[in-house]
N, CA, C and O atoms as a GROMACS GRO file, in nm:
protein
  388
    1UNK      N    1  11.683   9.559  11.495
    1UNK     CA    2  11.761   9.588  11.376
    1UNK      C    3  11.684   9.552  11.249
    1UNK      O    4  11.715   9.603  11.142
    2UNK      N    5  11.585   9.464  11.260
    2UNK     CA    6  11.508   9.424  11.142
    2UNK      C    7  11.397   9.522  11.108
    2UNK      O    8  11.337   9.512  11.000
    3UNK      N    9  11.370   9.616  11.197
    3UNK     CA   10  11.264   9.712  11.169
    3UNK      C   11  11.325   9.847  11.134
    3UNK      O   12  11.437   9.879  11.174
    4UNK      N   13  11.249   9.924  11.060
    4UNK     CA   14  11.293  10.059  11.024
    4UNK      C   15  11.270  10.152  11.142
    4UNK      O   16  11.162  10.152  11.201
    5UNK      N   17  11.369  10.231  11.174
    5UNK     CA   18  11.349  10.334  11.275
    5UNK      C   19  11.287  10.455  11.205
    5UNK      O   20  11.286  10.464  11.083
    6UNK      N   21  11.236  10.546  11.284
    6UNK     CA   22  11.176  10.667  11.226
    6UNK      C   23  11.280  10.746  11.149
    6UNK      O   24  11.250  10.804  11.045
    7UNK      N   25  11.403  10.749  11.199
    7UNK     CA   26  11.510  10.823  11.134
    7UNK      C   27  11.549  10.760  11.000
    7UNK      O   28  11.566  10.831  10.901
    8UNK      N   29  11.562  10.627  10.996
    8UNK     CA   30  11.600  10.562  10.871
    8UNK      C   31  11.488  10.569  10.768
    8UNK      O   32  11.514  10.586  10.649
    9UNK      N   33  11.364  10.556  10.812
    9UNK     CA   34  11.251  10.566  10.719
    9UNK      C   35  11.244  10.706  10.660
    9UNK      O   36  11.223  10.722  10.539
   10UNK      N   37  11.262  10.808  10.743
   10UNK     CA   38  11.262  10.947  10.695
   10UNK      C   39  11.378  10.971  10.599
   10UNK      O   40  11.362  11.039  10.497
   11UNK      N   41  11.494  10.915  10.631
   11UNK     CA   42  11.611  10.932  10.544
   11UNK      C   43  11.586  10.872  10.406
   11UNK      O   44  11.612  10.939  10.305
   12UNK      N   45  11.536  10.750  10.398
   12UNK     CA   46  11.515  10.684  10.269
   12UNK      C   47  11.402  10.749  10.190
   12UNK      O   48  11.410  10.756  10.067
   13UNK      N   49  11.298  10.796  10.257
   13UNK     CA   50  11.194  10.871  10.186
   13UNK      C   51  11.252  11.000  10.128
   13UNK      O   52  11.219  11.038  10.016
   14UNK      N   53  11.339  11.066  10.204
   14UNK     CA   54  11.404  11.188  10.155
   14UNK      C   55  11.495  11.160  10.036
   14UNK      O   56  11.501  11.240   9.942
   15UNK      N   57  11.565  11.048  10.040
   15UNK     CA   58  11.652  11.012   9.927
   15UNK      C   59  11.569  10.990   9.801
   15UNK      O   60  11.606  11.037   9.693
   16UNK      N   61  11.458  10.922   9.814
   16UNK     CA   62  11.373  10.896   9.697
   16UNK      C   63  11.315  11.026   9.642
   16UNK      O   64  11.314  11.048   9.521
   17UNK      N   65  11.268  11.113   9.730
   17UNK     CA   66  11.214  11.242   9.685
   17UNK      C   67  11.322  11.329   9.622
   17UNK      O   68  11.297  11.393   9.521
   18UNK      N   69  11.441  11.333   9.681
   18UNK     CA   70  11.551  11.412   9.625
   18UNK      C   71  11.591  11.359   9.487
   18UNK      O   72  11.621  11.437   9.397
   19UNK      N   73  11.592  11.226   9.472
   19UNK     CA   74  11.624  11.167   9.342
   19UNK      C   75  11.519  11.205   9.238
   19UNK      O   76  11.552  11.233   9.123
   20UNK      N   77  11.394  11.207   9.278
   20UNK     CA   78  11.287  11.244   9.185
   20UNK      C   79  11.298  11.391   9.143
   20UNK      O   80  11.285  11.423   9.025
   21UNK      N   81  11.322  11.477   9.238
   21UNK     CA   82  11.334  11.620   9.208
   21UNK      C   83  11.458  11.648   9.124
   21UNK      O   84  11.454  11.727   9.030
   22UNK      N   85  11.570  11.582   9.157
   22UNK     CA   86  11.693  11.600   9.080
   22UNK      C   87  11.674  11.555   8.936
   22UNK      O   88  11.725  11.618   8.843
   23UNK      N   89  11.600  11.446   8.917
   23UNK     CA   90  11.578  11.398   8.780
   23UNK      C   91  11.495  11.498   8.700
   23UNK      O   92  11.522  11.520   8.582
   24UNK      N   93  11.396  11.560   8.763
   24UNK     CA   94  11.316  11.661   8.692
   24UNK      C   95  11.399  11.784   8.657
   24UNK      O   96  11.384  11.840   8.548
   25UNK      N   97  11.486  11.826   8.748
   25UNK     CA   98  11.573  11.940   8.720
   25UNK      C   99  11.665  11.907   8.603
   25UNK      O  100  11.687  11.990   8.515
   26UNK      N  101  11.720  11.785   8.602
   26UNK     CA  102  11.809  11.745   8.493
   26UNK      C  103  11.736  11.737   8.360
   26UNK      O  104  11.792  11.772   8.256
   27UNK      N  105  11.613  11.691   8.361
   27UNK     CA  106  11.538  11.677   8.236
   27UNK      C  107  11.503  11.814   8.179
   27UNK      O  108  11.509  11.833   8.058
   28UNK      N  109  11.468  11.908   8.264
   28UNK     CA  110  11.420  12.037   8.214
   28UNK      C  111  11.528  12.146   8.206
   28UNK      O  112  11.495  12.261   8.179
   29UNK      N  113  11.654  12.111   8.228
   29UNK     CA  114  11.760  12.210   8.206
   29UNK      C  115  11.788  12.218   8.056
   29UNK      O  116  11.790  12.114   7.989
   30UNK      N  117  11.809  12.337   8.002
   30UNK     CA  118  11.818  12.352   7.856
   30UNK      C  119  11.960  12.356   7.800
   30UNK      O  120  11.977  12.391   7.683
   31UNK      N  121  12.063  12.322   7.878
   31UNK     CA  122  12.198  12.353   7.834
   31UNK      C  123  12.280  12.233   7.786
   31UNK      O  124  12.352  12.245   7.687
   32UNK      N  125  12.271  12.121   7.852
   32UNK     CA  126  12.367  12.013   7.830
   32UNK      C  127  12.293  11.882   7.805
   32UNK      O  128  12.224  11.831   7.893
   33UNK      N  129  12.308  11.828   7.686
   33UNK     CA  130  12.233  11.708   7.646
   33UNK      C  131  12.266  11.583   7.730
   33UNK      O  132  12.174  11.509   7.764
   34UNK      N  133  12.393  11.556   7.765
   34UNK     CA  134  12.419  11.438   7.849
   34UNK      C  135  12.350  11.444   7.985
   34UNK      O  136  12.310  11.341   8.039
   35UNK      N  137  12.334  11.564   8.040
   35UNK     CA  138  12.262  11.577   8.168
   35UNK      C  139  12.114  11.545   8.147
   35UNK      O  140  12.051  11.487   8.235
   36UNK      N  141  12.060  11.582   8.032
   36UNK     CA  142  11.922  11.547   8.000
   36UNK      C  143  11.905  11.396   7.994
   36UNK      O  144  11.809  11.341   8.048
   37UNK      N  145  12.000  11.328   7.928
   37UNK     CA  146  11.993  11.182   7.917
   37UNK      C  147  12.003  11.117   8.055
   37UNK      O  148  11.928  11.024   8.086
   38UNK      N  149  12.094  11.166   8.137
   38UNK     CA  150  12.106  11.114   8.273
   38UNK      C  151  11.979  11.140   8.353
   38UNK      O  152  11.938  11.056   8.433
   39UNK      N  153  11.918  11.256   8.331
   39UNK     CA  154  11.793  11.288   8.399
   39UNK      C  155  11.680  11.195   8.358
   39UNK      O  156  11.597  11.158   8.441
   40UNK      N  157  11.676  11.157   8.230
   40UNK     CA  158  11.573  11.063   8.185
   40UNK      C  159  11.590  10.927   8.252
   40UNK      O  160  11.492  10.866   8.295
   41UNK      N  161  11.713  10.880   8.259
   41UNK     CA  162  11.739  10.752   8.326
   41UNK      C  163  11.704  10.762   8.474
   41UNK      O  164  11.642  10.672   8.530
   42UNK      N  165  11.744  10.871   8.536
   42UNK     CA  166  11.717  10.890   8.678
   42UNK      C  167  11.567  10.902   8.705
   42UNK      O  168  11.518  10.856   8.808
   43UNK      N  169  11.494  10.965   8.614
   43UNK     CA  170  11.348  10.975   8.629
   43UNK      C  171  11.284  10.837   8.623
   43UNK      O  172  11.191  10.808   8.699
   44UNK      N  173  11.333  10.753   8.533
   44UNK     CA  174  11.279  10.617   8.522
   44UNK      C  175  11.309  10.537   8.649
   44UNK      O  176  11.220  10.471   8.703
   45UNK      N  177  11.433  10.544   8.695
   45UNK     CA  178  11.470  10.470   8.816
   45UNK      C  179  11.394  10.522   8.938
   45UNK      O  180  11.347  10.443   9.020
   46UNK      N  181  11.381  10.654   8.949
   46UNK     CA  182  11.310  10.708   9.065
   46UNK      C  183  11.161  10.674   9.060
   46UNK      O  184  11.098  10.659   9.164
   47UNK      N  185  11.106  10.661   8.940
   47UNK     CA  186  10.966  10.620   8.929
   47UNK      C  187  10.948  10.477   8.978
   47UNK      O  188  10.848  10.445   9.043
   48UNK      N  189  11.044  10.390   8.947
   48UNK     CA  190  11.036  10.253   8.997
   48UNK      C  191  11.055  10.249   9.148
   48UNK      O  192  10.981  10.180   9.219
   49UNK      N  193  11.154  10.322   9.198
   49UNK     CA  194  11.184  10.321   9.342
   49UNK      C  195  11.074  10.389   9.423
   49UNK      O  196  11.053  10.356   9.540
   50UNK      N  197  11.003  10.484   9.361
   50UNK     CA  198  10.896  10.554   9.433
   50UNK      C  199  10.786  10.457   9.479
   50UNK      O  200  10.712  10.488   9.572
   51UNK      N  201  10.777  10.342   9.415
   51UNK     CA  202  10.679  10.242   9.457
   51UNK      C  203  10.708  10.185   9.595
   51UNK      O  204  10.622  10.120   9.654
   52UNK      N  205  10.828  10.208   9.647
   52UNK     CA  206  10.863  10.159   9.780
   52UNK      C  207  10.818  10.252   9.892
   52UNK      O  208  10.826  10.216  10.010
   53UNK      N  209  10.771  10.370   9.858
   53UNK     CA  210  10.734  10.469   9.960
   53UNK      C  211  10.634  10.418  10.064
   53UNK      O  212  10.653  10.446  10.183
   54UNK      N  213  10.529  10.344  10.027
   54UNK     CA  214  10.436  10.297  10.131
   54UNK      C  215  10.500  10.201  10.231
   54UNK      O  216  10.450  10.185  10.342
   55UNK      N  217  10.610  10.138  10.193
   55UNK     CA  218  10.674  10.041  10.282
   55UNK      C  219  10.778  10.106  10.372
   55UNK      O  220  10.826  10.042  10.466
   56UNK      N  221  10.814  10.231  10.345
   56UNK     CA  222  10.915  10.300  10.425
   56UNK      C  223  10.849  10.378  10.538
   56UNK      O  224  10.851  10.502  10.539
   57UNK      N  225  10.791  10.307  10.630
   57UNK     CA  226  10.727  10.365  10.748
   57UNK      C  227  10.800  10.318  10.872
   57UNK      O  228  10.854  10.207  10.875
   58UNK      N  229  10.802  10.402  10.974
   58UNK     CA  230  10.866  10.365  11.100
   58UNK      C  231  10.800  10.239  11.157
   58UNK      O  232  10.678  10.229  11.162
   59UNK      N  233  10.882  10.146  11.198
   59UNK     CA  234  10.831  10.021  11.253
   59UNK      C  235  10.808   9.914  11.148
   59UNK      O  236  10.778   9.800  11.182
   60UNK      N  237  10.821   9.948  11.022
   60UNK     CA  238  10.805   9.850  10.915
   60UNK      C  239  10.925   9.756  10.910
   60UNK      O  240  11.031   9.786  10.965
   61UNK      N  241  10.907   9.645  10.846
   61UNK     CA  242  11.012   9.545  10.836
   61UNK      C  243  11.096   9.567  10.710
   61UNK      O  244  11.043   9.596  10.603
   62UNK      N  245  11.229   9.554  10.725
   62UNK     CA  246  11.317   9.563  10.609
   62UNK      C  247  11.286   9.452  10.510
   62UNK      O  248  11.302   9.468  10.390
   63UNK      N  249  11.241   9.339  10.562
   63UNK     CA  250  11.208   9.226  10.475
   63UNK      C  251  11.094   9.263  10.380
   63UNK      O  252  11.095   9.223  10.263
   64UNK      N  253  10.995   9.338  10.428
   64UNK     CA  254  10.885   9.381  10.342
   64UNK      C  255  10.934   9.476  10.234
   64UNK      O  256  10.888   9.470  10.120
   65UNK      N  257  11.026   9.565  10.270
   65UNK     CA  258  11.082   9.657  10.172
   65UNK      C  259  11.158   9.579  10.065
   65UNK      O  260  11.144   9.606   9.946
   66UNK      N  261  11.238   9.483  10.108
   66UNK     CA  262  11.313   9.400  10.013
   66UNK      C  263  11.222   9.317   9.924
   66UNK      O  264  11.247   9.302   9.805
   67UNK      N  265  11.116   9.263   9.982
   67UNK     CA  266  11.021   9.184   9.904
   67UNK      C  267  10.950   9.271   9.800
   67UNK      O  268  10.930   9.230   9.686
   68UNK      N  269  10.912   9.392   9.840
   68UNK     CA  270  10.847   9.484   9.746
   68UNK      C  271  10.944   9.522   9.634
   68UNK      O  272  10.904   9.530   9.518
   69UNK      N  273  11.070   9.547   9.669
   69UNK     CA  274  11.171   9.582   9.567
   69UNK      C  275  11.190   9.466   9.470
   69UNK      O  276  11.205   9.488   9.350
   70UNK      N  277  11.190   9.344   9.521
   70UNK     CA  278  11.205   9.227   9.434
   70UNK      C  279  11.086   9.212   9.341
   70UNK      O  280  11.103   9.181   9.223
   71UNK      N  281  10.967   9.234   9.391
   71UNK     CA  282  10.846   9.226   9.308
   71UNK      C  283  10.849   9.333   9.199
   71UNK      O  284  10.813   9.306   9.085
   72UNK      N  285  10.891   9.455   9.234
   72UNK     CA  286  10.900   9.562   9.136
   72UNK      C  287  11.000   9.525   9.027
   72UNK      O  288  10.973   9.546   8.908
   73UNK      N  289  11.115   9.470   9.065
   73UNK     CA  290  11.215   9.428   8.966
   73UNK      C  291  11.164   9.316   8.877
   73UNK      O  292  11.188   9.317   8.757
   74UNK      N  293  11.093   9.221   8.934
   74UNK     CA  294  11.040   9.110   8.855
   74UNK      C  295  10.934   9.157   8.756
   74UNK      O  296  10.932   9.114   8.641
   75UNK      N  297  10.846   9.245   8.800
   75UNK     CA  298  10.743   9.298   8.710
   75UNK      C  299  10.808   9.376   8.597
   75UNK      O  300  10.767   9.363   8.482
   76UNK      N  301  10.909   9.457   8.629
   76UNK     CA  302  10.979   9.530   8.525
   76UNK      C  303  11.045   9.435   8.426
   76UNK      O  304  11.039   9.457   8.305
   77UNK      N  305  11.108   9.328   8.476
   77UNK     CA  306  11.174   9.233   8.387
   77UNK      C  307  11.074   9.163   8.295
   77UNK      O  308  11.103   9.142   8.177
   78UNK      N  309  10.958   9.128   8.347
   78UNK     CA  310  10.856   9.061   8.265
   78UNK      C  311  10.803   9.157   8.158
   78UNK      O  312  10.789   9.119   8.042
   79UNK      N  313  10.774   9.280   8.196
   79UNK     CA  314  10.725   9.378   8.100
   79UNK      C  315  10.831   9.407   7.994
   79UNK      O  316  10.799   9.420   7.876
   80UNK      N  317  10.957   9.418   8.035
   80UNK     CA  318  11.066   9.441   7.941
   80UNK      C  319  11.078   9.323   7.844
   80UNK      O  320  11.094   9.344   7.724
   81UNK      N  321  11.070   9.201   7.894
   81UNK     CA  322  11.079   9.083   7.808
   81UNK      C  323  10.963   9.078   7.709
   81UNK      O  324  10.982   9.044   7.592
   82UNK      N  325  10.843   9.112   7.755
   82UNK     CA  326  10.728   9.115   7.664
   82UNK      C  327  10.744   9.222   7.557
   82UNK      O  328  10.705   9.201   7.442
   83UNK      N  329  10.800   9.337   7.594
   83UNK     CA  330  10.822   9.443   7.496
   83UNK      C  331  10.925   9.401   7.392
   83UNK      O  332  10.908   9.427   7.273
   84UNK      N  333  11.032   9.337   7.435
   84UNK     CA  334  11.133   9.289   7.341
   84UNK      C  335  11.074   9.181   7.251
   84UNK      O  336  11.100   9.181   7.130
   85UNK      N  337  10.996   9.090   7.306
   85UNK     CA  338  10.934   8.985   7.225
   85UNK      C  339  10.837   9.044   7.123
   85UNK      O  340  10.833   8.999   7.009
   86UNK      N  341  10.759   9.143   7.163
   86UNK     CA  342  10.666   9.207   7.070
   86UNK      C  343  10.742   9.280   6.959
   86UNK      O  344  10.699   9.276   6.844
   87UNK      N  345  10.852   9.344   6.993
   87UNK     CA  346  10.932   9.412   6.892
   87UNK      C  347  10.992   9.312   6.794
   87UNK      O  348  10.992   9.336   6.673
   88UNK      N  349  11.042   9.202   6.846
   88UNK     CA  350  11.098   9.098   6.760
   88UNK      C  351  10.990   9.039   6.669
   88UNK      O  352  11.014   9.015   6.550
   89UNK      N  353  10.872   9.017   6.723
   89UNK     CA  354  10.762   8.966   6.642
   89UNK      C  355  10.722   9.064   6.533
   89UNK      O  356  10.687   9.024   6.422
   90UNK      N  357  10.725   9.193   6.564
   90UNK     CA  358  10.693   9.294   6.465
   90UNK      C  359  10.797   9.300   6.354
   90UNK      O  360  10.763   9.320   6.237
   91UNK      N  361  10.924   9.282   6.390
   91UNK     CA  362  11.030   9.277   6.290
   91UNK      C  363  11.009   9.158   6.198
   91UNK      O  364  11.023   9.169   6.076
   92UNK      N  365  10.976   9.044   6.256
   92UNK     CA  366  10.949   8.925   6.173
   92UNK      C  367  10.829   8.947   6.082
   92UNK      O  368  10.830   8.904   5.967
   93UNK      N  369  10.728   9.013   6.132
   93UNK     CA  370  10.610   9.045   6.052
   93UNK      C  371  10.645   9.136   5.935
   93UNK      O  372  10.599   9.115   5.822
   94UNK      N  373  10.726   9.237   5.961
   94UNK     CA  374  10.766   9.330   5.853
   94UNK      C  375  10.856   9.262   5.751
   94UNK      O  376  10.849   9.295   5.632
   95UNK      N  377  10.940   9.170   5.793
   95UNK     CA  378  11.026   9.098   5.699
   95UNK      C  379  10.944   9.005   5.610
   95UNK      O  380  10.984   8.976   5.498
   96UNK      N  381  10.831   8.958   5.660
   96UNK     CA  382  10.747   8.868   5.582
   96UNK      C  383  10.667   8.938   5.474
   96UNK      O  384  10.618   8.873   5.381
   97UNK      N  385  10.651   9.067   5.483
   97UNK     CA  386  10.575   9.143   5.385
   97UNK      C  387  10.649   9.162   5.256
   97UNK      O  388  10.597   9.224   5.163
   0.00000   0.00000   0.00000
């Protein structure tokens, strides 16, 4: 139960690919702006989740997939915090001028 079966690995790879393709369709549809916004968010999320693809192999451990997902989330959180800190520092710089 702790290892991925071939069926479950194929299913999750298909979900990630379907999410990526759906996000591209939503981004490039020309009719409805909220669908475009949802597509942008979905494209970002699918880009993050796509990093799990090498770990979704038959016989792989679910623990490795979870550990990789945790590392991806932590890296994103650190980069997000650095971006917010840089933006705040830039605002302080502009206020000082």
